[in-house]
N, C-alpha and C positions, 0 to 999 in steps of 0.2 A: 595235195596231190592233184586235185582237179585243176587248179590254176596252172600247174606245170604242163598239163597236157591239152588244155583247151585249144591252142593253136593247131594241134594235130587233128582236131575234130570239126573245125568250123565252130568257133567258140559260141556256146550258149550265151545269150544276152544276160547281162546283169540286170536284176529287177527286184523289186520288193514283192516277194511271193505272197505276203500277207495282203498287200493291196490288190493283187490279182484275185485272190480268193474273195476278198470283200466285194469287188466289182462283179465277180461271178455270182455270188450269193444274192446281190441286189437285182440282177437282171434275169435270173432264172427261177422259175417256180418249181415246187415239188422236187427238190434235189434229193437224189438217192446216192449215198456214199458208202464206201467200204474203207475202214481204217484197220490196218494190220500192224500190231505193235502199239497198242493204245496207251499202255501204262495205266495211269489212273484217270485218263480222259481229260485232265485239267492242266497238270504241270507241263509247261512248255508245249502245250498242244495248240497248233495253229488253226484247228477246226472248231474247238469247243464253243467259242463265242457264237459262231454262225450256226452250229448244230442246235444250240439252245435258243438263241434269239430268233433265228429264221426258220425254226422247226423243220430241219432236215430230217429225212428218213434214212436209216441205214443200219450197218452192223459194225460193232467195235470188237476187236479181237485182242486178247491178252492171255499169255500162257501161264504166268506166275500167279498162284492162287491168292496170296495175301494182297497183291496189287489188284487182281481182278475184283476182289471184294470191295476195294475202294472205288473201282470203276463202276460197279453196280450201284454203289451208294451215290456216286456223283450223277448218275443218270436215272435215279429211281423215279423222278417225276417227269421223265420224258419217254413215254410209252412207244414213241416212234423209233426209238433206238434199241436194238437187240444186242445183248452182250454175250460173247462166247469165250469160255475159259479154255483156250487151246492155242496151238501154233499152226501156221500154214506151212506145209512142207510138200515134198514131191510125192509122198504116198501117205495113205492113212495108217495110223498106228501110234507108236511112241518113239521118242528120239531123245538122246542126251542133250541137255540144255545147261549152259554154264552161266553162273551169276553169283552175286553176293547175297548172303542171307540177310533177312530182316534184322535190323539192329538199332538200338538207341544210343550207340556209342559216339555220336557226334560225327558220323561219316559225312562226306560232301552230299549236298541235297540231291545230286544227280546219281548217287550210287545205285539206285534201284532201276536205272534206265539203261544199264549196260549189259543186260542178259543177251546171250547169243548162242547159236549152234556152234560157233567157232570159238574155241577157248583162247586162241591167240589174240582175238580182238578184245576179249574181256581182260586178258592179262596185260595188254598195253597200258592199262590204267594203274598197274601195280605200284608205280613210282609216285602216284598222286595220293595214295591212301596208306596211312601207317598200318602195319600188321595186316596187309592186304590178304594174305593167305589164311589168316584167322577166319575170315568171312567168306572166302571163296568156296563154292560148293558146286556139285554136279547133281542134277536130278533128271528123272524121266518125265517128259511132258507129253500130253496127248496132242496128236497132230492129225490134221486132215488136209486134203488138197484144196486149192481154191475152187475147183469145180464142185467138190463135195459140199463145201460151204454154200455156194450159190444155189445148188440144188436143194439143200436143206431148207433154205429160206425162200425158195421159189423166186429167185431174183430174175427179173425180166429186163432190167436196164441198170447201168452204172453210169452216173454222171461224173463222179470223182472217186478216185482211189488214192489213198494216202498210205505209204509203206515206210515203216521205220523199224527195221529188224536187225540192226547192228551187223551189216555185212551180208545179209541174205536177200536184200531188196531185188537184185537183178534176177534171181531165180524166180521170185514171185511175179515179176513183170513178164517173164517168159511163159508163165502159166495162164495169162489172160487170153481168153478166146476172142481174138480180134474179129473173127468172122461173125460172132454173135453180139459182142459188146465192143463199143468204141467209146470208152470213157472220154469225156471232153477234157478232163484234167487227170494226169497221173503225176503224183508228187512222191519223191523218194529221197532217201538220204544217200548221198554219194560219199560221205566222209570216210567210210571204211572200205570202199571198193578199191581193189588194185587198179592201177592205171589201165592195163589192158582190158580188164573187165568193164571199166567205165567207158572206154572207147567202144566196146561192143554194144553196150546198152544204148549209147547215144546213136550209133549207127542203126541199130535195130529200130529205135523209136522214130528216127527220121524216115526210115523205109515205110513205117506205118503212118506217115504223113503228120507227124507231130513237129511243132517248133519248140525249141528249148530255151528255158530261162534258168538262172541259177542265183543262189546266194552262197554264203560261206560253206555250209554243210549240206545243202539240199538242192535238188534239181527239180524243175517242174516242166512237164511236157504238156503242151496244149494242142489239141487237135486242130488242124488247119480247116478253115471253113470252106 
């Protein structure tokens, strides 16, 4: 989807986002990050190596309880990382969340990474998993706004924010208070965004003085110096 529409946007440059993160981590001291949709903090995680090796400070957020327990375990020896078992949403409270239940039935290794507020996004994977609806469930998850999260942890700066929320990324980007925080890097998954929504996000970030880079599934916005 993203490749189809890039000419309409002023195409984000193709780049290795992992290399950008590595250079960022090498040149900047005392990095504070927010990661929303952390899963277990390790699997396919572009930040984990830098968080642990370079001693980043920050907050990791995961709404699914059994995955959150793995997240805690993976960061148990890193006191600079705070873990939150919740989702970021447009208001505090609870909300329906769609996902596949925990299973040892030999599901694809990525099956626990497709939870979403949007059932349509989860169901797009139904043809890839045998007996998909045997595992498909809906649950209520605790939610808070990004502002509430930042106040809870008395956050004074954000150097990098990474969002991977299966189709809700654009809503979280709009929650950032750019008058108070200007993250140097905003990384988000564009894979599940409709074309028009992705166009709006790119336009919004460019207006906030970010330049854009992309890979297959993800886009990175870097604040212009």
